[in-house]
Backbone bond lengths (Angstrom), bond angles and torsions (degrees), N, CA, C in turn:
res aa  C-N    CA-C-N  psi(-1)  N-CA   C-N-CA  omega(-1)  CA-C   N-CA-C  phi
1 M - - - 1.407 - - 1.615 108.26 -
2 S 1.275 117.11 130.69 1.443 117.77 -178.08 1.560 111.47 -79.20
3 V 1.339 117.92 159.81 1.417 123.86 179.91 1.559 107.88 -61.69
4 R 1.357 117.84 -39.55 1.453 118.86 -178.01 1.485 114.43 -65.63
5 F 1.329 114.91 -35.83 1.502 121.01 -179.19 1.546 106.75 -71.92
6 T 1.389 117.97 -39.56 1.420 120.34 178.26 1.450 112.31 -60.60
7 V 1.335 118.84 -44.53 1.415 122.86 -179.70 1.472 111.73 -65.15
8 L 1.377 119.26 -39.50 1.484 123.69 178.70 1.520 107.40 -65.22
9 A 1.275 121.24 -42.65 1.393 127.14 -176.46 1.584 106.72 -62.80
10 L 1.282 117.76 -45.44 1.432 120.62 -179.16 1.513 112.87 -66.64
11 A 1.328 116.65 -32.70 1.423 124.52 176.13 1.506 111.20 -64.74
12 L 1.326 112.75 -46.52 1.498 119.20 177.32 1.482 112.28 -60.43
13 C 1.282 117.51 -43.46 1.458 122.84 -178.01 1.480 109.68 -66.70
14 A 1.323 123.07 -34.44 1.383 128.82 -176.30 1.534 107.41 -76.26
15 A 1.361 117.78 -27.66 1.500 118.55 -177.74 1.491 113.46 -79.08
16 L 1.314 116.44 -29.48 1.427 120.69 -178.77 1.536 112.47 -54.11
17 P 1.400 117.20 -58.90 1.404 120.77 -179.74 1.573 112.85 -57.24
18 A 1.317 117.40 -34.03 1.401 124.52 -176.07 1.552 109.03 -66.76
19 R 1.360 116.12 -42.99 1.470 116.52 176.37 1.594 113.04 -67.46
20 A 1.320 110.53 -36.04 1.515 113.74 175.55 1.443 113.43 -62.33
21 Q 1.423 116.92 -36.67 1.449 122.64 -178.56 1.564 108.17 -71.32
22 D 1.349 117.82 -37.41 1.416 120.43 176.95 1.528 112.97 -59.23
23 A 1.339 114.65 -44.70 1.475 120.08 178.51 1.433 112.07 -66.19
24 R 1.437 118.81 -33.50 1.411 118.14 176.66 1.536 109.77 -73.73
25 D 1.292 119.34 -33.32 1.396 120.97 173.19 1.546 115.37 -58.40
26 L 1.290 115.06 -40.74 1.380 123.91 176.01 1.515 110.57 -63.72
27 Y 1.357 113.92 -44.36 1.530 118.85 175.14 1.483 109.67 -56.32
28 D 1.266 119.90 -45.09 1.442 123.80 179.82 1.508 114.11 -64.03
29 L 1.308 117.13 -45.41 1.487 122.07 174.72 1.500 109.92 -58.72
30 L 1.247 124.03 -42.26 1.441 127.47 176.66 1.534 113.06 -69.93
31 R 1.272 118.78 -6.69 1.525 127.45 178.33 1.512 105.60 48.72
32 L 1.330 119.28 54.20 1.438 124.06 -178.55 1.542 110.62 -70.13
33 D 1.285 115.02 -30.17 1.531 116.78 173.95 1.438 113.74 -66.39
34 D 1.340 119.05 -38.64 1.448 125.23 174.28 1.519 110.09 -62.71
35 L 1.378 116.24 -44.74 1.373 120.30 -179.26 1.618 111.04 -65.12
36 L 1.354 114.43 -37.74 1.500 118.30 173.60 1.450 113.48 -60.05
37 A 1.391 120.64 -33.48 1.444 123.61 179.32 1.493 108.60 -67.10
38 V 1.317 118.77 -36.33 1.446 117.75 175.91 1.471 113.97 -70.77
39 M 1.488 114.23 -38.92 1.429 118.07 176.78 1.517 113.73 -57.31
40 R 1.354 110.58 -39.34 1.529 116.55 175.57 1.486 112.88 -56.85
41 L 1.295 116.55 -44.16 1.473 121.19 178.27 1.593 110.77 -63.97
42 E 1.265 114.62 -42.34 1.447 119.24 173.03 1.572 112.48 -54.25
43 G 1.346 108.23 -51.52 1.486 116.79 -175.66 1.563 113.29 -61.34
44 L 1.397 113.18 -39.95 1.473 116.45 179.84 1.586 111.36 -66.88
45 A 1.345 113.38 -37.72 1.438 115.43 175.80 1.466 114.26 -67.16
46 Y 1.288 117.84 -45.00 1.512 123.56 170.19 1.469 114.24 -53.73
47 G 1.334 112.45 -43.53 1.495 117.49 -176.88 1.556 112.45 -63.82
48 Q 1.326 112.05 -36.66 1.467 114.82 178.93 1.540 114.17 -68.69
49 E 1.361 113.49 -37.23 1.496 119.02 172.90 1.562 111.58 -63.20
50 L 1.387 112.91 -39.44 1.448 115.82 178.66 1.512 112.37 -65.19
51 G 1.310 113.35 -42.36 1.523 117.88 178.03 1.517 110.85 -62.56
52 A 1.327 118.14 -39.55 1.409 116.56 179.26 1.487 112.71 -66.92
53 D 1.320 118.35 -39.62 1.508 122.12 175.32 1.474 114.16 -63.93
54 M 1.358 117.46 -43.97 1.473 117.87 -173.87 1.463 115.63 -94.43
55 L 1.327 117.01 -28.17 1.421 119.99 -177.72 1.480 117.18 -111.63
56 G 1.327 114.46 -4.08 1.426 119.49 -179.80 1.543 115.09 72.70
57 P 1.404 115.89 -166.31 1.432 117.25 -179.30 1.499 116.79 -68.82
58 N 1.394 116.07 -6.14 1.473 119.57 -177.27 1.480 113.65 -93.61
59 A 1.330 117.36 13.68 1.477 121.02 -179.07 1.537 110.90 -62.57
60 G 1.305 116.52 -47.98 1.536 122.54 166.59 1.423 115.00 62.24
61 A 1.366 113.51 -164.15 1.441 123.45 -175.03 1.515 111.96 -63.55
62 G 1.307 119.84 -32.88 1.433 122.80 178.56 1.498 112.67 -58.20
63 W 1.268 116.30 -46.31 1.491 121.79 178.09 1.569 109.72 -63.84
64 T 1.223 113.09 -43.02 1.479 117.33 -179.74 1.481 111.89 -63.67
65 D 1.323 121.06 -35.26 1.506 125.66 177.47 1.493 106.39 -70.39
66 L 1.290 122.47 -37.68 1.518 125.79 179.07 1.530 108.91 -64.85
67 L 1.384 116.68 -41.73 1.411 120.01 178.50 1.579 112.74 -63.12
68 E 1.367 112.13 -37.67 1.468 112.29 178.66 1.476 112.19 -67.08
69 E 1.312 117.11 -34.76 1.532 122.70 173.38 1.502 114.22 -61.76
70 I 1.320 112.71 -45.05 1.494 120.34 -175.84 1.521 107.80 -67.28
71 Y 1.344 116.39 -50.69 1.491 116.59 -178.99 1.577 108.79 -89.96
72 D 1.257 116.93 58.01 1.468 122.28 179.57 1.617 105.59 -76.67
73 T 1.304 112.06 127.95 1.474 118.52 -174.05 1.557 109.94 -64.95
74 E 1.320 116.73 -48.96 1.451 119.68 -178.12 1.534 113.46 -59.93
75 R 1.344 117.46 -39.22 1.492 121.68 -176.49 1.512 105.47 -73.13
76 M 1.329 119.42 -38.49 1.487 119.11 179.11 1.506 110.08 -64.58
77 E 1.324 116.99 -48.35 1.533 121.07 -179.19 1.521 108.92 -60.60
78 S 1.262 119.92 -46.49 1.525 123.84 -179.81 1.446 109.12 -53.62
79 L 1.344 116.40 -53.41 1.483 118.49 -174.09 1.465 114.89 -68.38
80 V 1.345 117.56 -38.55 1.447 122.94 -177.04 1.596 107.95 -70.50
81 E 1.310 117.92 -44.81 1.413 118.64 -179.35 1.499 112.52 -63.77
82 A 1.335 116.69 -41.62 1.466 120.84 179.26 1.526 112.08 -62.12
83 R 1.354 112.94 -47.43 1.483 113.89 -176.78 1.601 110.31 -74.03
84 F 1.299 118.37 -37.07 1.477 120.20 174.50 1.506 115.54 -59.21
85 T 1.334 116.84 -50.85 1.426 121.87 -175.16 1.564 110.25 -68.39
86 A 1.349 116.92 -30.60 1.451 118.78 174.52 1.471 115.61 -78.33
87 A 1.334 116.44 -24.71 1.485 119.45 -176.40 1.518 114.15 -92.94
88 I 1.272 119.18 -21.56 1.490 120.38 -174.27 1.519 107.48 -71.43
89 D 1.357 118.04 135.97 1.380 124.08 -175.47 1.583 107.16 -74.77
90 D 1.296 114.74 135.14 1.478 120.11 -175.49 1.522 114.20 -58.15
91 D 1.331 114.35 -35.69 1.444 119.49 -177.75 1.555 113.59 -73.70
92 A 1.318 109.94 -15.31 1.582 114.33 -179.96 1.368 114.17 -88.14
93 V 1.417 120.30 -21.55 1.414 125.18 -166.90 1.491 110.52 -65.49
94 E 1.386 121.34 -45.11 1.457 122.60 -176.81 1.553 112.35 -63.13
95 P 1.324 118.81 -53.81 1.466 116.14 178.04 1.542 115.18 -60.04
96 L 1.315 116.04 -32.82 1.449 118.38 179.86 1.529 111.77 -70.39
97 I 1.355 119.70 -42.18 1.361 126.76 175.11 1.563 110.86 -55.75
98 A 1.419 112.67 -47.58 1.405 120.59 -178.06 1.550 109.47 -59.29
99 Y 1.299 120.09 -38.42 1.468 126.31 -177.86 1.552 109.07 -75.77
100 F 1.324 118.29 -54.71 1.470 120.91 -172.71 1.588 111.54 -73.22
101 D 1.292 117.05 -13.47 1.482 117.80 176.16 1.491 108.61 -92.21
102 G 1.324 119.80 2.16 1.520 122.32 169.83 1.487 114.31 -89.32
103 A 1.284 113.29 169.99 1.504 118.89 178.78 1.475 114.23 -51.87
104 D 1.394 113.83 -52.50 1.502 116.69 -176.02 1.540 109.60 -62.99
105 G 1.327 117.64 -43.57 1.404 119.19 -176.30 1.522 109.51 -61.36
106 R 1.361 119.79 -47.66 1.420 122.37 178.79 1.555 112.35 -59.11
107 E 1.266 114.31 -42.20 1.528 117.45 -178.92 1.558 106.98 -64.02
108 I 1.395 118.51 -44.77 1.449 119.25 -177.04 1.549 110.05 -60.05
109 V 1.328 115.95 -45.00 1.519 120.02 -179.10 1.594 107.14 -56.41
110 S 1.329 114.40 -47.17 1.489 118.77 -175.23 1.496 108.64 -67.76
111 L 1.272 122.49 -36.07 1.474 125.63 177.89 1.505 110.31 -66.44
112 E 1.254 116.27 -37.09 1.519 120.15 -174.84 1.543 107.68 -70.69
113 I 1.344 115.10 -45.40 1.479 121.64 -176.83 1.522 107.89 -65.84
114 A 1.293 116.92 -44.22 1.492 120.62 178.13 1.549 113.33 -59.11
115 A 1.328 113.90 -48.62 1.461 118.86 -179.67 1.515 111.85 -63.09
116 R 1.407 117.96 -40.23 1.353 121.98 178.38 1.510 113.16 -60.08
117 E 1.356 114.50 -39.71 1.429 121.33 -179.95 1.553 109.00 -68.15
118 A 1.301 116.14 -42.98 1.419 119.69 179.05 1.474 119.11 -60.49
119 L 1.402 113.40 -33.30 1.381 120.83 178.58 1.525 115.82 -74.07
120 I 1.333 116.91 0.01 1.466 118.99 172.58 1.557 109.55 -72.03
121 D 1.262 114.51 -23.98 1.560 118.43 170.56 1.486 108.75 -75.26
122 D 1.301 117.02 121.71 1.461 120.90 -178.60 1.472 114.22 -59.72
123 A 1.339 118.24 -33.62 1.447 118.79 178.37 1.481 112.39 -71.17
124 V 1.303 119.99 -35.69 1.494 121.26 178.17 1.550 105.01 -69.22
125 E 1.317 121.23 -43.33 1.451 118.03 -179.30 1.506 110.69 -62.76
126 E 1.292 121.51 -43.05 1.476 121.80 175.91 1.493 115.56 -57.60
127 A 1.341 111.75 -36.69 1.506 114.49 177.78 1.462 114.65 -70.56
128 A 1.405 114.06 -35.10 1.403 120.11 177.38 1.545 111.55 -68.59
129 R 1.276 120.79 -34.97 1.455 126.25 175.60 1.512 108.61 -65.70
130 E 1.313 116.65 -46.87 1.484 121.93 -178.71 1.504 108.82 -62.40
131 R 1.268 120.42 -45.25 1.510 119.65 177.26 1.515 113.91 -56.85
132 Y 1.332 112.77 -42.77 1.549 115.13 174.71 1.478 110.37 -57.19
133 L 1.315 117.97 -52.15 1.438 121.36 -173.42 1.567 112.16 -63.21
134 E 1.339 115.46 -28.42 1.493 120.91 172.25 1.543 110.50 -68.20
135 L 1.346 111.19 -49.92 1.498 113.03 -175.96 1.542 112.30 -67.83
136 A 1.297 116.78 -26.42 1.489 121.53 -178.06 1.522 109.57 -65.17
137 L 1.351 119.67 -16.87 1.451 123.38 178.43 1.516 109.70 -82.72
138 D 1.324 118.99 -19.07 1.395 125.33 -178.70 1.563 111.43 -93.34
139 E 1.363 114.14 104.29 1.551 117.91 -174.40 1.477 111.57 -72.93
140 D 1.369 120.04 -11.05 1.460 123.17 -173.03 1.553 111.68 -112.59
141 D 1.344 115.68 17.10 1.461 117.20 176.43 1.500 111.88 -80.48
142 T 1.379 115.12 106.12 1.475 121.71 -176.88 1.499 113.81 -57.89
143 R 1.392 115.27 -39.77 1.504 116.22 -177.79 1.462 110.83 -67.85
144 L 1.292 117.86 -38.79 1.560 118.13 -175.35 1.583 102.18 -71.48
145 D 1.349 123.18 -35.91 1.422 121.93 175.68 1.514 114.23 -52.66
146 R 1.388 111.15 -43.37 1.517 118.71 -177.99 1.531 107.58 -68.76
147 I 1.343 117.43 -43.42 1.470 121.61 -179.54 1.612 108.13 -61.78
148 E 1.296 118.32 -37.48 1.439 121.71 176.68 1.560 111.77 -62.51
149 R 1.355 116.55 -43.73 1.403 121.38 174.66 1.498 111.29 -58.26
150 F 1.317 116.89 -45.48 1.526 121.78 177.26 1.531 110.57 -58.91
151 V 1.303 115.01 -49.71 1.537 117.47 -178.97 1.589 108.31 -61.21
152 E 1.231 119.35 -43.04 1.457 123.33 -177.93 1.561 113.33 -62.78
153 A 1.391 111.55 -41.55 1.532 119.31 179.46 1.482 110.90 -56.39
154 G 1.469 114.49 -44.88 1.392 117.35 -175.78 1.542 114.39 -97.85
155 D 1.385 113.25 5.65 1.488 116.74 -178.10 1.499 110.63 52.83
156 L 1.339 117.03 38.85 1.477 122.12 -166.72 1.562 113.34 -63.30
157 V 1.371 117.25 -38.09 1.410 118.37 -179.63 1.464 110.03 -64.82
158 E 1.325 114.92 -57.15 1.538 118.98 -172.07 1.522 111.10 -66.12
159 A 1.372 118.01 -33.05 1.411 121.11 178.77 1.545 113.03 -67.38
160 N 1.345 112.43 -38.09 1.437 118.80 176.48 1.501 111.98 -72.73
161 V 1.307 120.63 -31.48 1.462 123.39 176.62 1.532 110.27 -68.05
162 A 1.284 113.38 -44.66 1.491 117.00 177.31 1.536 110.34 -63.25
163 G 1.300 121.65 -41.60 1.358 121.97 176.85 1.531 112.18 -65.02
164 A 1.296 119.40 -38.50 1.475 119.41 179.82 1.516 111.28 -71.17
165 L 1.280 120.82 -33.33 1.454 123.25 175.44 1.499 112.66 -69.77
166 N 1.302 115.94 -39.68 1.506 118.39 175.27 1.450 110.21 -66.31
167 S 1.354 121.12 -40.65 1.450 121.97 174.86 1.489 112.67 -59.44
168 S 1.283 115.67 -43.13 1.537 119.37 176.01 1.479 113.00 -60.66
169 L 1.288 116.20 -41.14 1.500 120.48 178.91 1.568 106.68 -62.61
170 R 1.338 118.31 -43.20 1.443 121.58 -178.93 1.503 109.89 -63.85
171 F 1.312 116.07 -35.87 1.508 118.33 -175.81 1.572 106.23 -69.08
172 Y 1.275 116.79 -49.66 1.506 118.67 175.50 1.534 110.04 -54.87
173 S 1.255 118.60 -43.24 1.496 116.03 -179.85 1.432 113.47 -60.49
174 G 1.423 118.04 -35.06 1.348 124.01 179.15 1.662 108.86 -66.51
175 L 1.248 113.45 -42.45 1.510 118.03 177.43 1.535 109.49 -60.85
176 V 1.301 118.51 -42.60 1.483 126.26 -178.40 1.564 105.44 -63.08
177 D 1.281 118.97 -58.44 1.384 126.59 -175.45 1.560 109.83 -61.00
178 G 1.256 119.78 -30.63 1.439 123.93 175.86 1.532 114.88 -80.96
179 G 1.289 116.89 -5.70 1.443 121.99 -179.51 1.471 117.73 82.61
180 A 1.352 122.67 14.16 1.383 123.98 -176.10 1.471 111.22 -82.10
181 I 1.375 118.43 -31.55 1.419 121.41 -177.05 1.571 105.21 -140.24
182 A 1.286 111.37 160.61 1.460 121.44 173.56 1.500 113.81 -115.76
183 M 1.358 117.07 98.20 1.402 122.20 -177.07 1.499 111.73 -136.08
184 S 1.324 120.46 136.76 1.425 122.23 173.90 1.555 108.51 -75.74
185 E 1.323 113.61 166.84 1.497 120.08 177.63 1.548 108.67 -59.18
186 D 1.266 120.21 -44.37 1.416 126.11 179.54 1.554 112.04 -60.21
187 E 1.295 116.76 -41.69 1.442 122.52 -179.90 1.580 106.78 -68.71
188 I 1.187 116.61 -40.83 1.488 117.88 -179.69 1.568 109.37 -63.18
189 L 1.365 113.49 -47.68 1.483 116.39 177.74 1.468 111.71 -58.31
190 R 1.317 121.51 -42.03 1.475 124.52 179.32 1.571 109.97 -59.08
191 E 1.259 111.38 -47.76 1.497 119.49 -178.20 1.483 108.92 -62.92
192 V 1.317 121.02 -46.34 1.485 122.62 -178.84 1.518 109.51 -64.88
193 W 1.399 118.56 -48.41 1.413 120.67 -175.96 1.554 111.36 -66.92
194 S 1.231 116.58 -21.25 1.475 120.51 178.16 1.556 112.77 -63.67
195 T 1.279 116.10 -18.59 1.455 124.68 -176.43 1.512 111.11 -101.25
196 E 1.271 119.59 3.27 1.526 126.09 -169.97 1.575 106.72 -58.44
197 E 1.270 119.73 -56.63 1.447 118.58 -174.26 1.514 115.02 -66.43
198 E 1.353 115.62 -37.04 1.422 118.15 173.51 1.400 112.23 -63.95
199 T 1.361 120.22 -40.62 1.461 124.34 174.77 1.466 113.41 -60.49
200 R 1.344 116.55 -40.64 1.447 119.53 -177.91 1.569 110.53 -67.52
201 A 1.282 116.46 -40.58 1.515 119.48 -178.24 1.572 105.62 -66.02
202 D 1.355 116.81 -46.91 1.465 118.00 -177.02 1.492 111.95 -62.92
203 T 1.364 117.63 -38.29 1.423 123.31 -175.59 1.499 107.52 -71.51
204 R 1.319 120.53 -44.53 1.436 118.94 176.99 1.463 115.30 -55.31
205 E 1.319 116.96 -45.58 1.466 120.23 177.48 1.524 111.88 -58.21
206 W 1.394 117.77 -45.97 1.379 121.19 -178.71 1.501 113.94 -67.56
207 V 1.230 117.31 -41.57 1.483 118.25 -179.63 1.551 113.65 -65.36
208 Y 1.294 115.35 -46.50 1.468 121.10 175.06 1.485 110.34 -62.83
209 G 1.299 117.96 -48.19 1.551 123.08 179.07 1.555 110.55 -53.17
210 F 1.352 112.68 -46.71 1.400 117.28 -176.06 1.521 113.39 -69.46
211 L 1.369 116.50 -44.44 1.466 118.87 178.92 1.535 115.12 -68.17
212 L 1.251 116.98 -36.89 1.457 124.08 174.29 1.547 110.65 -60.74
213 M 1.331 116.42 -43.77 1.442 122.01 -178.46 1.584 106.78 -72.27
214 A 1.318 117.31 -47.79 1.481 119.60 -177.53 1.492 113.39 -58.01
215 Y 1.302 119.05 -46.13 1.498 125.43 -169.50 1.493 111.08 -94.44
216 R 1.253 118.78 2.90 1.516 121.46 179.24 1.543 112.44 -55.19
217 P 1.336 116.90 -43.82 1.478 117.02 -178.70 1.550 114.50 -73.99
218 L 1.294 117.35 -10.80 1.431 119.34 177.67 1.491 119.85 -67.50
219 E 1.307 117.20 137.83 1.471 119.00 171.86 1.476 111.53 -63.22
220 A 1.256 118.47 147.93 1.502 124.70 -174.93 1.492 109.79 -54.53
221 D 1.367 119.13 -40.81 1.508 121.24 -174.62 1.492 107.15 -72.17
222 A 1.318 120.11 -40.19 1.504 120.59 175.95 1.521 111.30 -62.53
223 L 1.266 120.58 -39.26 1.442 119.74 179.26 1.528 108.91 -69.52
224 A 1.271 118.28 -38.31 1.479 120.97 -177.80 1.588 107.58 -67.23
225 E 1.332 118.07 -38.56 1.471 116.22 176.98 1.514 114.88 -69.27
226 Y 1.306 117.47 -29.64 1.406 122.91 177.89 1.557 110.19 -71.86
227 V 1.254 114.10 -36.99 1.492 117.28 178.31 1.554 107.48 -70.87
228 D 1.232 117.00 -39.29 1.470 119.92 174.41 1.591 112.32 -57.46
229 L 1.352 113.97 -41.28 1.444 115.65 175.54 1.498 113.24 -63.89
230 A 1.283 115.89 -39.13 1.543 120.23 -178.39 1.466 107.88 -61.34
231 E 1.332 122.43 -28.71 1.410 123.24 -173.82 1.611 113.96 -89.70
232 T 1.336 110.96 1.11 1.446 114.41 179.56 1.586 110.08 -92.62
233 D 1.259 117.49 168.42 1.498 118.97 179.04 1.552 109.92 -61.99
234 A 1.275 120.52 -30.91 1.474 123.30 -178.56 1.566 105.37 -72.09
235 G 1.316 119.07 -42.04 1.415 119.68 179.60 1.519 115.61 -63.75
236 R 1.362 114.57 -40.63 1.389 123.01 175.37 1.500 112.55 -66.02
237 A 1.359 118.63 -39.45 1.417 120.57 175.53 1.469 114.42 -63.38
238 L 1.404 116.81 -31.90 1.425 121.16 -178.01 1.498 106.00 -70.36
239 N 1.346 120.14 -46.99 1.445 121.52 -179.57 1.487 113.06 -56.94
240 A 1.377 115.39 -43.67 1.485 122.87 -177.49 1.551 108.13 -60.83
241 A 1.384 116.38 -44.31 1.404 118.13 -178.34 1.452 114.66 -68.17
242 L 1.443 115.40 -34.56 1.472 117.35 178.30 1.474 109.76 -68.70
243 F 1.353 119.38 -42.11 1.483 120.08 179.26 1.514 111.86 -64.33
244 E 1.282 115.68 -35.18 1.478 120.21 -179.50 1.591 107.39 -64.11
245 A 1.370 116.76 -43.77 1.408 116.65 -176.51 1.503 112.60 -76.75
246 F 1.317 120.37 -43.99 1.447 120.98 -177.00 1.466 112.77 -72.73
247 N 1.321 120.69 -34.44 1.435 121.96 179.58 1.544 109.29 -65.96
248 A 1.370 117.28 -39.57 1.476 119.43 174.14 1.448 111.28 -56.95
249 M 1.338 117.40 -47.24 1.441 120.41 177.72 1.565 117.41 -60.54
250 Y 1.299 111.91 -42.75 1.479 117.56 179.56 1.517 110.95 -70.53
251 D 1.298 117.54 -36.11 1.493 120.79 171.13 1.506 112.84 -53.14
252 D 1.345 115.48 -52.10 1.441 122.53 -179.79 1.531 111.83 -57.89
253 I 1.324 112.87 -48.75 1.481 120.26 -175.04 1.485 108.93 -64.02
254 S 1.339 115.59 -45.76 1.490 120.39 -178.18 1.531 114.31 -60.65
255 Y 1.380 115.58 -37.73 1.453 118.82 179.24 1.572 107.00 -70.30
256 A 1.352 116.48 -39.67 1.400 120.43 179.42 1.583 112.82 -62.62
257 L 1.315 114.66 -38.59 1.453 120.64 177.40 1.540 107.85 -64.66
258 G 1.254 118.58 -47.80 1.449 117.54 179.15 1.493 116.01 -60.86
259 L 1.305 115.66 -38.33 1.428 122.01 179.47 1.531 106.96 -70.08
260 A 1.284 122.28 -42.26 1.433 125.37 -178.15 1.513 110.51 -64.64
261 A 1.370 113.74 -46.54 1.474 119.51 178.63 1.551 109.74 -57.64
262 A 1.328 116.77 -45.02 1.472 120.48 -177.02 1.499 110.07 -63.32
263 R 1.291 116.23 -40.22 1.558 120.68 -179.94 1.542 108.20 -65.21
264 Q 1.313 115.73 -46.65 1.417 116.31 178.25 1.452 117.22 -60.63
265 M 1.344 116.92 -36.49 1.426 123.55 177.86 1.526 110.19 -64.39
266 S 1.384 113.93 -39.08 1.455 119.18 175.92 1.475 112.85 -63.26
267 V 1.333 116.62 -44.09 1.514 120.19 173.49 1.481 113.93 -56.94
268 Q 1.268 117.54 -43.82 1.465 120.79 -178.50 1.532 112.30 -65.09
269 E 1.387 115.78 -36.70 1.427 120.10 177.39 1.573 110.95 -63.73
270 L 1.337 116.91 -33.06 1.409 118.66 -178.52 1.534 110.35 -74.75
């Protein structure tokens, strides 16, 4: 082996951990662990509603314990970090770190997490949806126009719809594998796709309501700059990596919920 090749090989080996660390730095700047803590609270609340619907008033402590296991913080963080850091485009990391390490980037991350947590309250979520529907009637609302550009840049409505439908499919698969229902794969697909339009309408209201609420305190120039970032290759790469990571997590959780519900239904029958 020549000296030149040896030096090159060592340089490449040294570069790999550096890129991984840069992706991890971006993960930390986005405060994804903090966001996952909020998503866990969302999931536990949703799980209780699901238990009441499917298992009735007898869901009890056993169901609550299962939900705690399914929405395990360490497992959620491990999966999302691994998927995100593997999926994020190397060329996007540097400009994204530069932005989110700045004052506006840090403020935006904090506003997004705070809004997401606030929306766990059903009354707050309903108010956010209503505000969006009211603003949608005003064709001259500049802030809503910028939010629309942001949504279009990341294809946020359609990407969330696809994620929701896939999660629903995984939930049904869990029910089938757990013996709660008997459905073929084609039957599951037809059932899931029958909800597409309803899911799209609901998703659109939630996405716009959330974004309008989150970015309301932002100065107009800061919002405009963030929208500009979303329309760059780096911004699109960020959205793609986030959806890759969170969709994988939700698919796993949805299957686990279906399987757990099936097993609880079986126990109740006994």
